[in-house]
C-alpha positions as CSV (number, residue, x, y, z in Angstrom):
1,X,-53.8,5.8,-25.7
2,X,-52.2,8.7,-23.9
3,X,-48.5,8.3,-23.2
4,X,-47.6,9.0,-19.6
5,X,-45.2,11.3,-17.8
6,X,-43.5,9.2,-15.2
7,X,-41.4,10.8,-12.4
8,X,-38.9,8.7,-10.3
9,X,-37.2,10.4,-7.4
10,X,-35.1,9.1,-4.6
11,X,-31.7,9.3,-2.9
12,X,-28.4,8.3,-4.5
13,X,-27.9,4.6,-5.2
14,X,-31.6,3.8,-4.6
15,X,-31.8,2.2,-8.0
16,X,-33.8,4.9,-9.7
17,X,-31.6,5.6,-12.7
18,X,-31.0,2.0,-13.8
19,X,-34.7,1.3,-13.2
20,X,-35.8,4.3,-15.2
21,X,-33.6,3.5,-18.1
22,X,-34.8,-0.1,-18.3
23,X,-38.5,0.8,-17.8
24,X,-38.3,3.4,-20.5
25,X,-36.8,0.8,-22.9
26,X,-39.5,-1.7,-22.0
27,X,-42.3,0.9,-22.6
28,X,-40.7,2.6,-25.6
29,X,-40.5,5.8,-23.8
30,X,-37.8,8.5,-23.8
31,X,-35.6,8.5,-20.7
32,X,-34.8,12.0,-19.7
33,X,-31.5,12.0,-17.7
34,X,-31.6,15.2,-15.6
35,X,-28.0,14.7,-14.5
36,X,-26.9,14.6,-18.1
37,X,-28.5,17.9,-18.7
38,X,-26.7,19.6,-15.9
39,X,-23.5,18.0,-17.2
40,X,-24.1,19.5,-20.6
41,X,-24.7,22.9,-19.0
42,X,-21.4,22.5,-17.1
43,X,-19.6,21.7,-20.4
44,X,-21.0,24.8,-22.0
45,X,-19.7,26.9,-19.1
46,X,-16.3,25.2,-19.3
47,X,-16.0,25.8,-23.1
48,X,-16.6,29.5,-22.5
49,X,-14.4,29.6,-19.4
50,X,-17.2,30.7,-17.1
51,X,-16.7,30.0,-13.4
52,X,-19.8,28.7,-11.6
53,X,-19.5,31.7,-9.3
54,X,-19.8,34.2,-12.3
55,X,-23.6,34.5,-12.2
56,X,-23.7,37.4,-14.7
57,X,-22.0,35.4,-17.4
58,X,-23.9,32.3,-16.6
59,X,-27.2,34.2,-17.0
60,X,-26.1,35.2,-20.5
61,X,-25.1,31.7,-21.3
62,X,-28.4,30.3,-20.2
63,X,-30.3,32.7,-22.5
64,X,-28.8,30.9,-25.6
65,X,-28.1,27.4,-24.5
66,X,-30.0,24.5,-26.1
67,X,-29.8,21.1,-24.5
68,X,-31.8,18.1,-25.9
69,X,-32.0,14.4,-25.3
70,X,-32.9,12.3,-28.3
71,X,-33.8,8.6,-28.3
72,X,-31.4,6.2,-29.9
73,X,-31.6,2.4,-29.9
74,X,-27.9,2.3,-28.7
75,X,-28.6,4.7,-25.9
76,X,-29.9,8.3,-25.7
77,X,-27.9,11.1,-27.2
78,X,-27.3,14.3,-25.4
79,X,-27.0,17.3,-27.7
80,X,-25.6,20.6,-26.7
81,X,-26.4,23.3,-29.3
82,X,-26.9,20.4,-31.8
83,X,-23.5,18.8,-31.1
84,X,-23.4,15.3,-29.7
85,X,-21.7,15.5,-26.3
86,X,-22.9,12.2,-24.9
87,X,-19.4,10.9,-24.1
88,X,-17.7,14.1,-23.3
89,X,-20.1,15.0,-20.4
90,X,-19.2,11.7,-18.6
91,X,-15.6,12.8,-18.1
92,X,-14.3,13.6,-14.6
93,X,-13.8,17.3,-15.0
94,X,-17.4,17.7,-16.1
95,X,-18.7,15.7,-13.2
96,X,-17.0,18.0,-10.7
97,X,-18.3,21.2,-12.4
98,X,-21.8,19.8,-12.8
99,X,-22.1,19.2,-9.1
100,X,-21.3,22.9,-8.4
101,X,-23.4,24.3,-11.1
102,X,-26.5,22.3,-10.4
103,X,-27.0,24.1,-7.0
104,X,-27.5,27.5,-8.7
105,X,-31.0,28.8,-9.0
106,X,-30.8,30.3,-12.5
107,X,-29.3,27.0,-13.8
108,X,-32.0,24.9,-12.2
109,X,-34.7,27.2,-13.6
110,X,-33.3,26.8,-17.1
111,X,-32.9,23.1,-16.9
112,X,-36.5,22.7,-15.6
113,X,-37.8,24.8,-18.5
114,X,-36.0,22.6,-21.0
115,X,-37.0,19.4,-19.2
116,X,-40.7,20.4,-19.4
117,X,-40.4,21.2,-23.0
118,X,-39.1,17.7,-23.8
119,X,-41.7,16.0,-21.6
120,X,-44.9,17.9,-22.4
121,X,-46.0,15.4,-25.0
122,X,-45.7,12.5,-22.6
123,X,-44.0,9.2,-23.2
124,X,-41.1,10.1,-20.9
125,X,-39.5,8.8,-17.8
126,X,-37.3,11.1,-15.7
127,X,-35.4,10.4,-12.5
128,X,-33.8,12.8,-10.0
129,X,-34.5,14.3,-6.7
130,X,-37.2,16.9,-7.4
131,X,-38.9,15.5,-10.6
132,X,-42.3,14.8,-9.0
133,X,-42.3,17.9,-6.8
134,X,-40.8,20.6,-9.0
135,X,-40.2,19.5,-12.7
136,X,-43.4,17.5,-13.4
137,X,-45.7,18.1,-10.4
138,X,-48.6,16.9,-12.6
139,X,-47.0,13.7,-13.8
140,X,-49.5,10.9,-14.1
141,X,-47.3,8.5,-12.1
142,X,-44.7,9.4,-9.4
143,X,-42.4,7.0,-7.6
144,X,-40.1,7.7,-4.7
145,X,-37.5,4.9,-4.4
146,X,-35.7,4.3,-1.2
147,X,-33.3,1.8,0.3
148,X,-31.3,1.5,3.5
149,X,-28.1,3.5,3.6
150,X,-26.2,0.3,4.1
151,X,-27.6,-1.4,1.0
152,X,-27.0,1.7,-1.1
153,X,-23.4,1.9,0.1
154,X,-22.9,-1.8,-0.8
155,X,-24.3,-1.1,-4.3
156,X,-22.1,2.0,-4.8
157,X,-19.0,0.0,-3.8
158,X,-19.9,-2.7,-6.3
159,X,-20.2,0.0,-9.0
160,X,-16.8,1.4,-8.2
161,X,-15.2,-2.0,-8.2
162,X,-16.7,-2.8,-11.6
163,X,-15.1,0.4,-12.9
164,X,-11.8,-0.7,-11.5
165,X,-11.7,1.9,-8.7
166,X,-11.0,1.5,-5.0
167,X,-14.1,1.3,-2.8
168,X,-14.0,1.6,1.0
169,X,-17.4,0.6,2.4
170,X,-17.3,2.9,5.5
171,X,-16.1,5.9,3.4
172,X,-18.8,5.3,0.8
173,X,-21.5,4.9,3.5
174,X,-20.5,8.2,5.2
175,X,-20.5,10.1,1.9
176,X,-24.0,8.8,1.1
177,X,-25.3,9.8,4.5
178,X,-23.8,13.3,4.1
179,X,-25.3,13.5,0.6
180,X,-28.7,12.5,1.9
181,X,-28.6,15.2,4.6
182,X,-27.5,17.8,2.1
183,X,-30.1,16.9,-0.5
184,X,-33.0,16.8,2.0
185,X,-32.2,20.1,3.8
186,X,-31.1,22.3,0.9
187,X,-33.2,25.4,0.4
188,X,-33.7,24.9,-3.3
189,X,-35.9,21.9,-4.3
190,X,-35.0,19.6,-1.4
191,X,-35.2,15.8,-1.8
192,X,-38.7,14.7,-0.6
193,X,-41.5,12.6,-1.9
194,X,-44.4,14.2,-3.7
195,X,-47.6,13.8,-1.6
196,X,-49.0,11.5,-4.3
197,X,-45.8,9.5,-5.0
198,X,-45.8,5.7,-4.6
199,X,-42.9,4.7,-2.3
200,X,-40.8,1.8,-3.5
201,X,-38.4,0.2,-1.0
202,X,-35.7,-1.4,-3.1
203,X,-33.5,-2.7,-0.2
204,X,-34.3,-6.3,-1.0
205,X,-35.3,-6.0,-4.6
206,X,-33.1,-6.8,-7.6
207,X,-33.1,-4.4,-10.6
208,X,-35.3,-6.8,-12.5
209,X,-37.8,-6.9,-9.7
210,X,-37.8,-3.1,-9.4
211,X,-38.5,-2.7,-13.1
212,X,-41.3,-5.3,-13.1
213,X,-42.9,-3.7,-10.0
214,X,-43.0,-0.2,-11.6
215,X,-44.1,-1.8,-14.9
216,X,-47.1,-3.3,-13.2
217,X,-48.1,0.1,-11.8
218,X,-47.8,1.7,-15.3
219,X,-50.0,-1.0,-16.8
220,X,-52.6,-0.5,-14.1
221,X,-52.6,3.2,-14.9
222,X,-52.9,2.7,-18.6
223,X,-55.7,0.1,-18.1
224,X,-57.7,2.6,-16.1
225,X,-57.3,5.1,-19.0
226,X,-58.8,2.6,-21.4
227,X,-61.8,2.0,-19.2
C-alpha cells in the first residue's frame, strides 16, 4: 500500500504541530518539522558568523548545507551536516535568528528542496504555512487547520504558563493577530489554504479529537487506494 504525503497548514496555535506529531506516530510516518529545518539553517549561519542580511555568504552556505530529519522512537532527530542539533536549535538565540532567516527567498528555496527530498518516498506528515501550496502541492492529503484567534491566544497562554513564563492574554492575542496578518499578506509563500485542502476548525476540538478526525480522513484515503 502506498504511503501518503500529508500536508497540514494553518496559523499559529491552531493545533497543527501537535496533531501532526501524534498522527505521524499513530501511522508510523515521519514527521517533518519545517520549523526545525529553518532553525538548523539559522544555527549553521550563526556558527559561521553570517548575518541574515549577508545574502552573498548565505548563498555560499546554502550550497553545502545538509539538513536531515530522522525518525527516532524518542522523538525525531535533526541533523545538521551529520551532527545531532536537536536540542541546540530550540535555544532562544536560534529562535530569533530562525524567524529572520526564514523570510529570505534563497533560504526558503533550499529548505523546500531538502523537504521534498525527504518526502518524495511518502510516509511523511509535514506542517507549516505553505506545505500544501508550495512544498508538496501534489500531496495526497492536505489539511488546513483553523481556530478562532481568541482560542488560539488561550492555548498559547497555557503553553507559556506550563513553561514557567508570564502570559498576558491581551498581549498574546494582539501578537497572534499581527502574525496572522503578516503571514497571510507576505509576498513569498503567503499563508492560505490549498484549493483542495480539507478545512478543520479546531476551536472546540481537543487534541485527541483533532488527531482522530484527521486519522479517519487518512483511513478513508487509504481504503480508496485498496479498492
